[in-house]
BAKOL-506313 format. One line per field, with one value per residue (C-alpha): x negated, y, z negated. Coordinates in nm, 3 decimals. Layout:
residues N
u <- (X_...)
v <- (Y_...)
w <- (Z_...)
END
This chain:
residues 614
u <- (-1.988_-1.691_-1.398_-1.208_-1.025_-1.061_-1.244_-1.529_-1.503_-1.541_-1.860_-1.991_-1.960_-2.093_-2.394_-2.498_-2.401_-2.060_-1.846_-1.811_-1.664_-1.438_-1.390_-1.182_-0.835_-0.654_-0.226_-0.121_0.145_-0.056_-0.358_-0.510_-0.361_-0.454_-0.837_-0.784_-0.735_-1.047_-1.255_-1.161_-1.194_-1.566_-1.637_-1.683_-1.696_-1.506_-1.329_-1.286_-1.050_-1.106_-0.828_-0.496_-0.233_0.032_-0.103_-0.322_-0.444_-0.763_-0.750_-0.938_-0.900_-1.095_-1.218_-1.177_-1.266_-1.523_-1.566_-1.904_-1.796_-1.506_-1.813_-2.003_-1.735_-1.585_-2.002_-2.012_-1.734_-1.618_-1.888_-1.700_-1.360_-1.480_-1.608_-1.260_-1.078_-1.335_-1.326_-0.910_-0.935_-1.184_-1.260_-1.506_-1.770_-1.805_-1.948_-2.157_-2.288_-2.202_-2.444_-2.238_-1.934_-2.143_-1.957_-1.591_-1.510_-1.528_-1.339_-1.024_-1.094_-1.109_-0.725_-0.571_-0.330_-0.431_-0.194_-0.270_-0.168_-0.214_-0.388_-0.561_-0.287_-0.045_-0.258_-0.004_0.295_0.409_0.690_0.710_0.688_0.303_0.196_-0.009_0.244_0.124_0.337_0.146_0.341_0.554_0.894_0.858_1.130_0.900_0.549_0.516_0.328_0.052_-0.125_0.134_0.125_0.508_0.531_0.907_0.979_1.286_1.510_1.632_1.282_1.101_0.745_0.452_0.299_0.594_0.573_0.547_0.274_0.370_0.252_0.618_0.624_0.781_0.936_0.878_1.146_1.350_1.644_1.924_1.773_1.750_1.397_1.211_1.495_1.501_1.270_1.356_1.201_1.180_1.101_1.047_1.251_1.062_0.965_0.876_1.074_1.365_1.426_1.385_1.594_1.876_1.845_1.891_2.187_2.326_2.338_2.456_2.158_1.889_1.602_1.345_1.047_0.696_0.514_0.065_-0.093_-0.524_-0.700_-0.909_-0.933_-0.890_-0.493_-0.414_-0.632_-0.433_-0.103_-0.139_-0.262_-0.052_-0.105_0.011_0.449_0.476_0.104_0.109_-0.096_-0.188_-0.433_-0.569_-0.613_-0.854_-1.079_-1.096_-1.191_-1.412_-1.201_-0.871_-0.544_-0.440_-0.067_0.135_0.547_0.713_1.060_1.094_0.867_0.521_0.279_-0.094_-0.300_-0.573_-0.418_-0.422_-0.081_0.262_0.614_0.867_1.279_1.498_1.716_2.080_2.266_2.468_2.331_2.117_2.079_1.869_1.507_1.246_1.161_0.838_0.469_0.446_0.172_0.328_0.212_0.607_0.842_1.078_1.354_1.648_1.792_1.939_1.732_1.756_1.632_1.433_1.611_1.313_1.209_0.884_0.578_0.227_-0.125_-0.428_-0.681_-0.892_-0.685_-0.729_-0.475_-0.618_-0.407_-0.435_-0.273_-0.051_-0.034_-0.087_-0.412_-0.667_-0.678_-0.761_-0.541_-0.711_-1.016_-0.775_-0.659_-1.017_-1.140_-0.781_-0.927_-1.294_-1.118_-0.815_-1.046_-1.112_-0.747_-0.612_-0.647_-0.559_-0.231_-0.058_-0.193_-0.320_-0.432_-0.808_-0.744_-0.477_-0.546_-0.224_-0.365_-0.384_-0.410_-0.027_0.047_0.023_0.309_0.405_0.131_-0.001_-0.245_-0.312_-0.531_-0.434_-0.508_-0.342_-0.328_-0.018_-0.161_-0.528_-0.519_-0.368_-0.711_-0.865_-0.547_-0.572_-0.237_-0.217_0.094_0.141_0.329_0.191_0.096_0.512_0.501_0.239_0.418_0.787_0.535_0.376_0.719_0.782_0.503_0.442_0.448_0.392_0.710_0.807_0.522_0.706_0.502_0.313_0.066_-0.112_-0.336_-0.582_-0.865_-0.969_-0.987_-1.266_-1.389_-1.634_-1.276_-1.363_-0.953_-1.092_-1.234_-0.879_-0.968_-1.138_-0.811_-0.594_-0.806_-0.860_-0.408_-0.377_-0.556_-0.388_-0.069_0.274_0.585_0.803_0.762_0.502_0.817_0.978_1.242_1.426_1.660_1.904_1.682_1.503_1.248_1.001_1.201_0.934_0.953_1.298_1.228_1.493_1.844_1.897_1.717_1.537_1.721_1.561_1.382_1.065_0.867_0.643_0.398_0.194_-0.038_-0.321_-0.486_-0.746_-0.739_-0.491_-0.599_-0.847_-0.767_-0.844_-1.005_-0.891_-0.541_-0.487_-0.559_-0.212_-0.050_0.278_0.596_0.857_0.997_1.015_0.734_0.343_-0.053_-0.086_-0.383_-0.611_-0.574_-0.770_-0.830_-0.488_-0.285_-0.124_-0.011_0.277_0.386_0.775_1.043_1.163_1.404_1.761_1.970_1.981_2.184_1.989_1.658_1.743_1.798_1.504_1.287_1.473_1.391_1.041_1.055_1.190_0.888_0.672_0.728_0.568_0.234_-0.016_-0.250_0.072_-0.075_-0.378_-0.173_-0.016_0.107_0.284_0.328_0.580_0.452_0.574_0.195_-0.018_-0.314_-0.280_-0.206_-0.489_-0.753_-0.816_-0.767_-0.595_-0.333_-0.263_-0.204_-0.033_0.188_0.286_0.358_0.521_0.776_0.934_1.193_1.132_1.481_1.546_1.261_1.058_1.123_0.954_0.956_1.113_1.300_1.554_1.765_1.727_1.935_1.909_1.554_1.401_1.148_0.972_0.760_0.569_0.439_0.582_0.723_0.753_0.895_0.710_0.882_0.959_1.381_1.607_1.662_1.291_1.165_0.936_0.546_0.341_0.200_0.022_0.091_-0.138_-0.163_-0.282_-0.548_-0.680_-0.751_-0.903_-1.140_-1.283_-1.390_-1.589_-1.785_-2.128_-2.129_-1.748_-1.754_-1.702_-2.011_-2.164_-1.867_-1.598)
v <- (-0.453_-0.390_-0.674_-0.774_-1.093_-1.228_-1.489_-1.252_-1.148_-1.469_-1.511_-1.165_-1.179_-1.607_-1.449_-1.230_-1.423_-1.266_-1.552_-1.881_-2.184_-2.440_-2.753_-3.042_-2.956_-2.664_-2.663_-2.351_-2.417_-2.198_-2.351_-2.097_-1.773_-1.915_-1.943_-1.605_-1.456_-1.616_-1.547_-1.166_-1.118_-1.277_-1.033_-1.355_-1.310_-1.340_-1.723_-1.889_-2.267_-2.467_-2.728_-2.611_-2.835_-2.864_-2.649_-2.684_-2.290_-2.246_-1.913_-1.661_-1.403_-1.148_-1.048_-0.708_-0.790_-0.562_-0.184_-0.293_-0.523_-0.322_-0.040_-0.314_-0.438_-0.052_0.017_0.143_0.347_0.457_0.798_0.882_0.876_1.062_1.307_1.338_1.400_1.608_1.846_1.872_1.946_2.240_2.313_2.555_2.302_2.231_2.557_2.488_2.141_2.072_1.828_1.595_1.610_1.470_1.161_1.320_1.240_0.888_0.867_1.046_0.848_0.491_0.671_0.668_0.323_0.134_-0.069_-0.396_-0.667_-0.992_-1.077_-1.311_-1.346_-1.467_-1.825_-2.047_-1.999_-2.226_-2.200_-2.033_-2.399_-2.444_-2.075_-2.155_-2.109_-1.949_-1.912_-1.744_-1.801_-2.015_-1.879_-1.712_-1.763_-1.927_-1.914_-1.500_-1.323_-1.146_-0.935_-0.824_-0.509_-0.489_-0.340_-0.112_0.218_0.398_0.370_0.734_0.842_0.515_0.483_0.376_0.703_0.741_0.395_0.283_0.009_-0.096_-0.330_-0.530_-0.830_-1.120_-1.423_-1.735_-2.012_-2.050_-1.909_-1.900_-1.851_-2.119_-2.257_-2.170_-1.884_-1.657_-1.459_-1.248_-0.864_-0.711_-0.330_-0.040_0.315_0.538_0.407_0.454_0.157_0.289_0.539_0.354_0.090_0.347_0.443_0.159_0.088_0.419_0.306_-0.004_-0.174_-0.473_-0.363_-0.504_-0.581_-0.795_-0.932_-0.880_-1.126_-1.058_-0.916_-0.638_-0.566_-0.168_-0.271_-0.426_-0.153_0.120_-0.082_0.038_0.392_0.683_0.886_1.238_1.171_1.181_1.057_0.602_0.417_0.276_0.561_0.555_0.146_0.251_0.501_0.275_-0.014_0.198_0.033_0.109_0.000_-0.256_-0.383_-0.530_-0.523_-0.891_-0.920_-0.504_-0.640_-0.482_-0.732_-0.659_-0.784_-0.813_-1.011_-1.334_-1.431_-1.258_-1.291_-1.108_-1.082_-0.877_-0.719_-0.733_-0.449_-0.533_-0.894_-0.908_-1.219_-1.287_-1.233_-1.284_-1.337_-1.207_-1.221_-0.886_-0.553_-0.420_-0.807_-0.906_-1.104_-0.826_-1.076_-1.169_-0.864_-0.838_-0.769_-0.698_-1.087_-1.116_-1.395_-1.522_-1.496_-1.616_-1.707_-1.625_-1.721_-1.613_-2.013_-2.015_-1.775_-1.742_-1.687_-1.404_-1.359_-1.174_-1.193_-0.963_-0.957_-0.779_-0.467_-0.509_-0.733_-0.705_-0.461_-0.207_-0.200_-0.046_0.237_0.301_0.318_0.501_0.782_0.782_0.856_1.117_1.244_1.594_1.612_1.685_2.008_2.130_1.940_2.079_2.376_2.433_2.076_1.980_1.596_1.366_1.015_0.697_0.448_0.163_-0.007_0.137_-0.035_0.258_0.433_0.432_0.637_0.968_1.175_1.518_1.871_2.130_2.571_2.784_3.101_3.279_3.520_3.486_3.715_3.448_3.307_3.638_3.680_3.291_3.231_2.971_2.776_2.544_2.790_2.709_2.358_2.330_2.389_2.158_1.907_1.969_1.971_1.606_1.499_1.526_1.419_1.098_0.754_1.049_1.034_0.740_0.838_0.748_0.913_1.257_1.367_1.716_1.933_2.280_2.313_2.630_2.431_2.212_2.247_1.856_1.670_1.338_1.180_0.920_0.848_0.811_0.768_1.157_1.209_1.126_1.284_1.619_1.615_1.575_1.773_2.042_1.933_2.066_1.831_2.143_2.229_2.026_1.771_1.819_1.449_1.370_1.184_1.037_0.952_0.715_0.457_0.254_-0.073_-0.269_-0.082_-0.280_-0.067_0.148_0.167_-0.054_-0.111_0.222_0.395_0.533_0.847_1.049_1.291_1.504_1.566_1.964_2.065_2.353_2.605_2.549_2.267_2.255_1.946_1.691_1.338_1.118_0.859_0.539_0.468_0.674_0.572_0.645_0.551_0.393_0.147_0.138_-0.235_-0.427_-0.198_-0.309_-0.381_-0.014_-0.030_0.274_0.224_0.526_0.885_0.999_0.707_0.475_0.138_0.029_-0.376_-0.409_-0.678_-0.724_-0.531_-0.627_-0.304_0.082_0.163_-0.087_0.066_0.410_0.291_0.149_0.424_0.688_0.499_0.520_0.894_1.007_0.765_0.934_1.319_1.230_1.160_1.476_1.349_1.354_1.615_1.421_1.165_1.296_1.002_0.588_0.347_0.070_-0.265_-0.606_-0.700_-0.437_-0.638_-0.682_-0.379_-0.175_-0.410_-0.273_0.055_-0.169_-0.298_0.022_0.165_-0.175_-0.226_0.186_0.291_-0.047_-0.140_0.214_0.416_0.807_0.871_0.574_0.503_0.812_0.954_1.205_1.274_1.587_1.594_1.842_1.983_2.360_2.531_2.133_2.052_1.764_1.837_1.751_1.876_1.573_1.265_1.188_0.798_0.545_0.233_-0.029_-0.314_-0.567_-0.550_-0.811_-0.634_-0.613_-0.887_-1.167_-1.092_-1.327_-1.613_-1.873_-2.262_-2.441_-2.745_-2.573_-2.333_-2.700_-2.768_-2.490_-2.526_-2.835_-2.660_-2.434_-2.703_-2.811_-2.933_-2.729_-2.512_-2.253_-2.341_-2.067_-1.825_-1.925)
w <- (1.971_2.173_2.106_2.306_2.116_1.746_1.890_1.946_1.565_1.462_1.654_1.557_1.198_1.159_1.361_1.115_0.775_0.702_0.761_0.622_0.777_0.633_0.839_0.644_0.751_0.447_0.411_0.486_0.223_-0.012_-0.009_0.255_0.048_-0.291_-0.100_0.045_-0.321_-0.424_-0.226_-0.135_-0.572_-0.521_-0.250_-0.059_0.357_0.593_0.647_0.920_0.861_1.186_1.082_0.983_0.905_1.123_1.390_1.683_1.566_1.408_1.135_0.989_0.695_0.525_0.871_0.604_0.320_0.202_0.332_0.403_0.666_0.763_0.838_1.030_1.262_1.311_1.323_1.660_1.652_1.373_1.310_1.637_1.505_1.198_1.423_1.598_1.301_1.195_1.493_1.481_1.138_1.227_1.566_1.527_1.434_1.811_1.812_1.517_1.635_1.953_1.984_1.671_1.933_2.314_2.339_2.272_2.583_2.590_2.288_2.383_2.719_2.502_2.340_2.726_2.692_3.003_3.239_3.409_3.577_3.362_3.048_2.870_2.650_2.967_2.960_2.789_2.578_2.248_2.015_1.682_1.470_1.643_1.448_1.144_0.903_0.606_0.259_-0.001_-0.340_-0.458_-0.445_-0.079_0.135_0.402_0.585_0.752_0.946_0.725_0.997_1.224_1.496_1.548_1.910_1.962_2.182_2.155_2.374_2.433_2.522_2.660_2.730_2.568_2.474_2.210_2.095_1.725_1.639_1.270_1.025_0.962_0.807_1.008_0.819_1.103_0.921_0.642_0.494_0.728_1.016_1.329_1.352_1.682_1.809_1.549_1.297_1.046_1.086_0.738_0.737_0.439_0.385_0.626_0.899_1.221_1.354_1.216_1.447_1.716_1.591_1.521_1.870_2.000_1.760_1.839_2.236_2.095_2.311_2.142_2.057_2.241_2.007_2.117_1.805_1.867_1.653_1.664_1.977_1.887_1.517_1.571_1.695_1.349_1.154_1.358_1.288_0.918_1.016_0.879_1.213_1.277_1.373_1.784_1.832_1.930_1.704_2.067_2.111_1.823_1.833_2.174_2.001_1.735_1.965_2.208_2.405_2.659_2.492_2.791_2.800_3.047_3.097_3.132_3.169_3.051_2.700_2.649_2.571_2.439_2.723_2.421_2.174_2.048_2.047_2.111_1.989_2.239_2.078_2.061_1.782_1.858_1.722_1.354_1.281_1.041_0.804_0.385_0.477_0.167_-0.155_-0.029_-0.315_-0.204_-0.274_-0.623_-0.751_-0.765_-0.537_-0.310_-0.323_-0.025_0.122_0.503_0.755_1.103_1.308_1.603_1.831_2.046_2.398_2.404_2.250_2.449_2.281_2.484_2.552_2.251_2.034_1.702_1.372_1.167_0.841_0.516_0.190_0.011_-0.391_-0.724_-0.614_-0.550_-0.200_0.100_0.223_-0.025_0.183_0.485_0.255_0.117_0.539_0.594_0.303_0.455_0.825_0.731_0.442_0.677_0.751_0.416_0.358_0.667_0.651_0.371_0.229_-0.070_-0.083_-0.210_-0.295_-0.238_-0.395_-0.375_-0.691_-0.536_-0.873_-0.945_-0.627_-0.417_-0.395_-0.740_-0.832_-0.651_-0.781_-0.613_-0.696_-0.555_-0.520_-0.772_-0.588_-0.643_-0.933_-0.926_-1.214_-1.476_-1.422_-1.643_-1.880_-1.957_-1.867_-1.620_-1.572_-1.248_-0.960_-0.673_-0.734_-0.789_-0.412_-0.271_-0.522_-0.298_0.024_-0.025_-0.135_0.222_0.396_0.600_0.307_0.020_0.007_-0.152_-0.455_-0.784_-1.011_-0.838_-1.127_-0.940_-1.116_-1.040_-0.897_-1.018_-1.374_-1.228_-0.931_-1.032_-1.096_-0.831_-0.777_-0.721_-1.078_-1.247_-1.662_-1.578_-1.395_-1.664_-1.931_-1.698_-1.713_-2.083_-2.204_-2.065_-1.974_-2.156_-2.210_-2.296_-1.895_-1.711_-1.567_-1.297_-1.200_-0.851_-1.048_-0.769_-0.456_-0.221_-0.382_-0.202_-0.064_-0.286_-0.668_-0.819_-1.103_-0.997_-0.990_-0.644_-0.343_-0.207_-0.505_-0.781_-0.926_-0.923_-1.141_-1.117_-1.378_-1.308_-1.542_-1.513_-1.716_-1.993_-2.243_-2.505_-2.699_-2.771_-2.679_-2.932_-2.913_-3.129_-3.310_-3.589_-3.936_-4.112_-3.775_-3.876_-3.621_-3.742_-3.726_-3.366_-3.228_-3.341_-3.167_-3.103_-2.899_-2.728_-2.302_-2.243_-2.439_-2.519_-2.436_-2.670_-2.587_-2.830_-2.862_-2.882_-2.812_-2.491_-2.339_-2.345_-2.223_-2.171_-2.462_-2.692_-2.555_-2.605_-2.964_-2.994_-2.902_-3.089_-3.385_-3.304_-3.165_-3.481_-3.654_-3.460_-3.546_-3.910_-3.725_-3.742_-3.510_-3.238_-3.027_-2.941_-2.832_-2.540_-2.365_-2.521_-2.314_-2.446_-2.299_-2.380_-2.450_-2.563_-2.573_-2.137_-2.112_-2.270_-2.135_-1.820_-1.636_-1.378_-1.602_-1.754_-1.365_-1.271_-1.595_-1.643_-1.322_-1.126_-1.418_-1.476_-1.360_-1.430_-1.431_-1.701_-1.862_-1.951_-2.362_-2.588_-2.930_-2.993_-2.662_-2.529_-2.251_-2.147_-1.873_-1.695_-1.762_-2.014_-2.221_-2.528_-2.806_-2.896_-2.714_-2.386_-2.414_-2.082_-2.145_-1.866_-2.093_-1.775_-1.718_-1.618_-1.281_-1.232_-0.970_-1.100_-1.091_-0.891_-1.066_-0.836_-0.823_-1.090_-0.881_-0.570_-0.768_-0.897_-0.519_-0.454_-0.776_-0.540_-0.310_-0.502_-0.652_-0.540_-0.170_-0.092_0.145_-0.099_-0.361_-0.454_-0.338_-0.570)
END
């Protein structure tokens, strides 16, 4: 089906049994977000909120709540877009199977944006305070737009074919924002809008911004799509919609003709205000920091407009499905983008950017395979390329191993991947740090906003050890350490007292490393993690991934038994130790409001609209 607006999606999902309606009035302050999280966790349907307190507009969430539903929404175009990307990756596929690409001209036509004189979004205007003002977490600084499509152009090279459409969060009120006149614009490090903002600052001119909400679902999906530099998201939006992106010009702003809502406004050079806090997709609050302000010009909306939204928090959440669908579509391009790369996987359970897994080819010295002397060589070149490639540049921990060592290794089977690496890693040589560099804006484990470190763990060659599967019976720990538990073969979680400061932590861990020297099986336990709650961290794979990689800064929180510095290279002889305790400078983790949870529980009881779903 070809959608022209959000209501089209709602009606289509309803007809096919993919939607539940909540007719009673629901509070946008925490309650709607809690409902979304609970229904998503239950793999439930899309949710249509017919009555939102304080707003005359209905809302819908969980549209992309399962991968099957996302495929259903794009059922008419997904295979065509895949084929387009396949052909881009390998043009000779056309000669092999030309019949597969008969629809290619139509797809290419849909990629061309279409300027129109008017559109449905022009039908009405409203004000910011009349929109569904959804607040997701108790300590959020206010309500946010949670599926925004933020449109901007580079003033040095204007035009829709050089535009950016990105999903940058928008704070609707709170903090120091003037009601209905100002809203907050937050974009993270390494985002395309930053180049447009920099160009406007260079010319000392306001940056015109349009915020689209709703419209064809391909528009929102395109706003998170990692496209090649120079390819505007509006072209991909047309391909996924099976319908050209329609746009208009009004008062020097660009508007999506098919959007349900459009907010236009300007960013004044040099002006910032505190934005946040906001419960973000790492599972913690991103704190209040100065960010640009959008001075609101107009708020447009179509008749029968529906406000789509999502909720982020500790993964998995609905944005997890975005990542899965992106992988399905872009998989063929990965080996073509960086020579030697076979597969990459940004691990959602670890907050996406903190942990990147990769598999690469080792072709520099193939004769080493014969002689059995396998050490990472080309993998290091690939690692440097990955850390300069698109969103992969935000990776904090990059683990990479050689395809030749196990061609059947599945990068999405995370436990198998870890076991493969830990069987082969040599902590004396296989750690490569960047100690003063940038870090994801949302990651507070570093030394400041956007500041932290990275580490590459590159392991290749035959297995060096068998991994221990249970806690050694003879393991003893010094005072202050307790409750050792296995997270997976070769990974031991150790509970310890709360973190106080770096000096105390270093002294405490030094005592532990001295003690571990005497452990006979230490080679079979290559990785140890210190945690506030060992039982929680070892309880599930997702808990291990989330705790370990969101709560540690490689340069500061990696230690090792018998560690050394040799010619500026850090390594260790025995187990690697990651201090994954919460630190005083970390952002607080997200916790639901118990009173709101109780209200949502009522909706799931017999006779409630969510009975049988949550």
